[in-house]
C-alpha positions in Angstrom: 3.6 -8.9 32.6 7.2 -9.4 31.4 8.7 -11.7 28.8 11.2 -13.2 31.3 10.1 -16.7 30.5 11.2 -16.5 26.9 14.9 -16.6 26.1 15.4 -13.1 24.5 19.0 -12.8 23.4 20.5 -9.3 23.2 23.7 -10.9 21.8 21.9 -12.7 19.0 20.1 -9.4 18.1 23.5 -7.7 18.0 25.0 -10.4 15.8 22.1 -10.1 13.4 22.5 -6.4 13.2 26.2 -6.8 12.4 25.4 -9.5 9.8 22.8 -7.3 8.1 25.3 -4.4 8.1 27.7 -6.4 6.0 25.2 -6.4 3.2 25.8 -3.2 1.3 28.6 -2.4 3.8 30.7 0.8 3.1 34.4 1.4 3.8 33.5 3.9 6.5 31.4 1.4 8.4 28.0 2.4 7.1 25.6 0.8 4.7 24.2 1.5 1.2 21.1 -0.7 0.7 18.8 1.7 -1.2 15.3 0.4 -1.9 15.1 -2.4 -4.5 18.8 -2.4 -5.4 20.7 -5.7 -5.4 22.0 -5.0 -1.9 18.4 -4.4 -0.6 17.4 -7.6 -2.3 20.2 -9.5 -0.6 19.2 -8.1 2.8 15.6 -9.1 2.2 16.6 -12.7 1.3 18.6 -12.9 4.5 15.6 -11.8 6.5 13.4 -14.4 4.8 16.0 -17.1 5.4 16.1 -16.2 9.1 12.3 -16.2 9.3 11.9 -19.5 7.5 14.5 -21.1 9.9 12.0 -20.6 12.7 9.0 -21.6 10.8 7.5 -18.2 9.9 5.1 -18.0 7.1 6.4 -15.7 4.4 4.2 -13.3 2.4 5.3 -10.7 -0.1 2.8 -8.1 -1.4 2.6 -6.3 -4.8 4.8 -3.5 -3.4 7.5 -5.9 -2.1 6.7 -5.5 1.6 7.7 -8.7 3.4 5.4 -10.1 6.1 6.6 -13.0 8.3 3.7 -14.6 10.3 3.9 -16.6 13.5 0.4 -18.1 14.0 -1.4 -17.7 17.3 -3.6 -20.2 19.2 -6.7 -18.3 18.2 -6.8 -18.0 14.4 -9.8 -15.6 14.6 -7.6 -12.9 16.3 -6.1 -10.2 14.1 -2.3 -10.2 14.1 -0.2 -8.0 16.3 2.4 -6.5 14.0 6.0 -5.4 14.6 7.7 -3.5 11.7 10.4 -1.2 10.3 12.6 -1.2 7.3 15.9 -2.6 5.9 16.5 0.0 3.2 19.0 2.8 3.8 20.1 6.2 2.4 23.2 6.1 0.2 25.6 6.7 3.1 23.5 5.2 5.9 24.3 3.6 9.2 23.9 0.1 10.6 20.8 0.8 12.8 18.4 3.2 11.1 15.6 0.8 10.2 17.2 -2.7 10.7 17.1 -2.3 14.5 13.3 -2.4 14.5 13.0 -5.3 12.1 15.6 -7.4 13.8 14.3 -6.7 17.3 11.0 -8.0 16.1 12.8 -11.1 14.7 14.5 -11.7 18.0 11.1 -11.8 19.8 9.9 -14.4 17.4 13.1 -16.4 17.7 12.8 -16.4 21.4 9.2 -17.6 21.2 10.2 -20.4 18.9 13.1 -21.4 21.1 10.8 -21.5 24.1 8.0 -23.3 22.3 5.7 -20.6 23.6 2.4 -19.6 22.1 0.4 -16.4 21.9 -3.3 -16.1 21.6 -3.0 -13.7 18.6 -0.7 -14.2 15.6 2.4 -12.0 15.5 3.4 -10.5 12.1 6.9 -9.1 11.4 6.9 -6.5 8.6 9.7 -5.1 6.5 8.3 -2.2 4.6 9.6 -1.3 1.2 11.2 2.1 0.5 10.9 3.8 3.9 13.8 6.1 3.2 12.6 7.4 -0.2 16.3 7.9 -1.2 15.9 6.2 -4.5 12.1 6.5 -5.1 10.3 9.5 -3.7 8.3 9.8 -1.5 9.5 8.1 1.7 7.3 5.7 3.7 5.9 4.8 0.4 4.7 1.2 0.8 3.2 1.8 4.2 1.3 4.8 2.8 -0.2 2.8 0.0 -1.0 -0.2 2.3 -3.0 2.0 4.6 -5.0 3.3 1.7 -3.5 6.8 1.7 -2.0 6.7 -1.8 -2.7 5.0 -5.0 -0.8 1.7 -5.7 -0.5 2.5 -9.4 1.2 5.8 -8.7 3.9 4.2 -6.6 4.6 1.4 -9.1 5.1 4.0 -11.8 7.4 6.2 -9.7 10.8 6.8 -11.5 14.1 6.6 -9.6 15.7 10.0 -8.8 18.7 9.4 -11.1 18.2 6.7 -13.7 15.7 5.1 -16.0 14.3 2.5 -13.6 10.8 2.6 -12.1 9.6 1.2 -8.7 7.5 -1.5 -10.4 10.3 -2.4 -12.8 12.8 -2.9 -9.9 10.3 -4.9 -7.9 10.1 -7.3 -10.9 13.9 -7.3 -11.6 14.8 -8.2 -8.0 12.1 -10.8 -7.7 10.0 -9.0 -5.0 6.8 -8.2 -6.9 4.7 -10.5 -4.8 1.1 -11.6 -5.2 -0.4 -10.4 -1.9 -2.7 -7.4 -1.6 -1.0 -4.5 0.3 -4.3 -3.5 1.7 -4.4 -6.8 3.6 -2.1 -5.2 6.2 -5.0 -2.9 7.2 -6.2 -6.1 8.9 -3.7 -5.9 11.8 -4.9 -5.4 15.3 -2.0 -3.3 16.5 1.4 -2.2 15.3 4.6 -1.6 17.2 7.8 0.0 15.7 11.1 0.7 17.5 13.8 2.8 16.0 16.9 4.8 16.9 16.0 8.3 17.9 18.0 10.1 15.2 18.3 13.0 17.6 20.2 13.8 20.8 17.4 14.0 23.4 17.5 10.5 25.0 21.3 10.3 25.2 21.4 13.7 26.9 18.7 12.7 29.4 20.2 9.3 30.1 16.9 7.7 29.2 17.3 4.5 27.2 13.6 4.5 26.0 11.6 7.2 24.2 7.9 6.8 24.2 6.6 8.7 21.1 3.2 10.3 21.6 2.7 11.9 18.3 4.3 12.9 15.0 4.7 16.5 13.9 2.8 17.7 10.9 5.1 17.6 7.8 4.9 19.1 4.3 7.3 19.1 1.3 7.2 22.2 -1.0 8.7 22.4 -4.4 9.7 26.0 -5.1 10.2 27.3 -8.6 12.0 30.6 -8.9 12.1 32.3 -12.3 14.3 35.2 -13.4 16.2 36.2 -16.5 19.4 35.0 -18.2 22.4 37.3 -18.4 26.2 37.4 -18.6 28.0 37.2 -15.3 30.0 40.3 -16.5 26.8 42.4 -16.8 26.2 45.3 -14.3 24.5 44.4 -11.0 21.7 46.9 -11.7 18.8 45.4 -13.6 19.6 41.7 -13.0 16.9 39.2 -12.3 19.1 36.5 -10.7 16.9 33.5 -9.8 19.6 32.0 -7.6 20.0 35.1 -5.5 16.3 35.3 -5.0 16.3 31.6 -4.1 19.0 32.3 -1.5 16.8 35.0 0.0 14.0 32.5 0.3 16.2 29.9 1.9 17.3 32.4 4.6 13.7 33.5 5.1 12.6 29.8 5.7 15.5 29.4 8.2 14.5 32.6 10.0 10.8 31.7 10.3 11.7 28.4 11.8 14.2 29.9 14.3 11.7 32.5 15.3 9.0 29.9 16.1 10.4 29.1 19.6 11.1 25.5 18.7 7.7 24.8 17.2 8.8 24.7 13.5 11.6 23.1 11.5 12.5 24.2 8.0 15.2 22.7 5.7 15.9 23.3 2.0 17.4 20.0 0.9 17.8 20.2 -2.9 18.6 23.0 -5.4 18.9 23.0 -9.2 19.6 26.0 -11.4 19.1 26.8 -15.0 21.2 27.2 -17.0 23.9 25.5 -15.0 26.7 27.4 -16.7 29.7 29.1 -15.3 29.2 32.3 -17.4 25.4 32.7 -16.9 23.3 34.5 -14.4 20.7 31.8 -13.4 17.3 32.3 -15.0 15.7 29.5 -12.9 16.1 27.7 -9.6 14.2 24.8 -8.2 14.2 24.1 -4.5 12.8 21.3 -2.3 11.8 22.7 1.1 10.9 20.3 4.0 8.7 21.8 6.7 7.6 20.4 10.1 5.5 21.9 12.9 4.2 20.7 16.2 0.6 21.3 15.1 -1.3 21.2 11.9 -2.6 24.8 12.1 1.0 25.9 12.8 2.2 24.1 9.7 -0.4 25.8 7.6 0.5 29.2 9.1 4.2 28.5 8.3 3.4 27.7 4.7 1.3 30.9 4.4 4.2 32.9 5.9 6.6 31.4 3.3 4.2 32.3 0.5 4.3 35.9 1.9 8.1 35.9 2.0 8.3 34.7 -1.6 5.9 37.5 -2.7 8.0 40.1 -0.8 11.2 38.9 -2.4 9.7 39.0 -5.9 8.3 42.5 -5.3 11.8 43.7 -4.2 13.5 42.1 -7.3 11.9 43.1 -10.6 11.8 40.2 -13.0 11.6 37.5 -10.3 8.7 35.1 -9.9 7.9 32.4 -7.4 5.6 29.3 -7.6 5.2 27.2 -4.5 3.7 23.7 -4.8 2.7 21.5 -1.9 4.0 18.0 -2.9 3.9 15.4 -0.2 3.4 15.3 3.6 1.3 14.0 6.4 -0.8 15.6 9.1 0.0 15.8 12.8 -0.6 12.2 13.8 -1.2 10.8 17.3 -0.1 7.3 18.4 -2.4 5.0 20.3 -2.3 5.9 24.0 -3.2 2.3 25.1 -0.3 0.9 23.1 2.4 3.4 24.0 1.1 3.1 27.6 2.1 -0.6 27.5 5.6 0.4 26.3 5.8 2.9 29.1 4.6 0.5 31.7 6.9 -2.2 30.5 9.9 0.2 30.9 8.7 1.1 34.4 8.4 -2.5 35.5 11.9 -3.2 34.3 13.4 -0.1 36.0 14.4 1.4 32.6 14.1 5.2 32.4 11.7 6.4 29.6 10.7 9.8 28.3 7.6 10.9 26.4 8.4 12.8 23.2 7.2 13.7 19.7 8.9 12.7 16.5 9.9 15.3 13.9 11.2 12.5 11.6 9.0 10.3 9.4 8.6 6.6 10.0 6.3 3.9 8.6 4.6 3.9 12.0 3.1 7.3 11.2 1.4 6.0 8.1 0.1 3.0 10.0 -1.2 5.2 12.8 -3.3 7.1 10.4 -5.4 3.9 9.8 -4.7 1.5 12.6 -3.7 1.6 16.3 0.1 2.0 16.4 2.9 2.8 18.7 6.5 4.1 18.1 9.4 3.7 20.5 12.9 5.2 20.3 16.3 4.1 21.7 19.2 6.6 21.8 22.0 7.0 19.2 25.3 8.6 19.9 25.2 12.4 19.4 21.8 12.1 17.7 23.8 11.2 14.5 22.0 9.3 11.8 21.9 9.1 8.0 25.6 8.9 8.4 28.1 6.1 8.3 29.2 6.9 11.9 25.7 6.3 13.3 26.1 4.2 16.4 24.3 2.8 19.4 25.4 0.6 22.4 24.4 -3.0 22.9 22.8 -1.9 26.2 20.5 0.5 24.5 19.6 -2.2 21.9 18.8 -4.6 24.7 16.7 -2.1 26.6 14.6 -1.5 23.6 14.2 -5.3 22.9 13.0 -6.0 26.4 10.5 -3.2 26.5 9.2 -4.0 23.0 8.9 -7.7 23.8 6.9 -7.1 26.9 4.4 -4.7 25.2 4.0 -6.9 22.1 3.5 -10.1 24.1 1.0 -8.4 26.4 -0.9 -7.3 23.3 -0.7 -10.7 21.6 -1.6 -12.6 24.8 1.5 -14.7 25.7 0.3 -18.1 27.0 2.1 -19.1 30.1 
């Protein structure tokens, strides 16, 4: 089954992507629409306006997630959902997130234009705070909606730099809705499409990536303690927390490199105490992001890092380490029936596809932990993302739209 009888418009999708990119647009061509800022609110209002223009029913839940519903002929059927996010990192690109939302919107626009029906309802979702750039953790609203984290904890979350809270900004921007986030557990199936944020598909010449599973992920907060001292003091006898932290960072990199491609390790934040030009640091706090192809492998990596920390402390008198596991998710499989439909749709259309895992977090992972879900990638130039220079081609955007539409409409039961 293909969606050839509905007027999908790749040009209209591209125009919508460019219109959304102007909201929070940056001089370098990127976007800054961090979650629950005024720019994010403007992008959300634009999405709602586009949805209302084609008769979609708008619902906003207590976490600000927007759901746009197109009813099906059979009201007893659970909705088939399409989703992604509109929020960005501070210097984000035009496509990371919005592509998935607006590809879903284009499917609904084409159905409306054709006057076509589906047996099941179709639900378009814009999740709140996928990026986690302003409010940690990422994929926050989808995690709560799927019953994997407490709603109250997310609402109380402070922003990383400032006095605001998640709940306070929902109220300020007008997106503290009445709907229960848990209602989204009632979907029948979930599809998400996204730019790859990696170089594999472009290098292979494959416009479609079929994501089979997500790597296990864990964030560690590492506290290193040492002893203050003057930077003019002798090298002997120092307990330099920053030097010990540097040894830990290099150990994490080494363990990942020695894993044969199984593991990924990145230290993404560092803060020292006292942060003074003339002082040897007595404390350092690191955020370490870990990923592994298997859950046992991730656990072994964490154990190895604890061993490295103990060895560094033993070799440096006065140094101490404390490693705390903060946030993560287990290795998560996507639904074979759903990603099989994506794969079959690509094959029918003569579009090359490639099965692959994802090392990067997406809302689809949280949904897949509770409901049948599928995730599909299209290429991005050079694998570059979270960067103003992030780019894709209209042809890649169209390929993803066609394959997504076929799988969604097959699942929802397009009435011919």
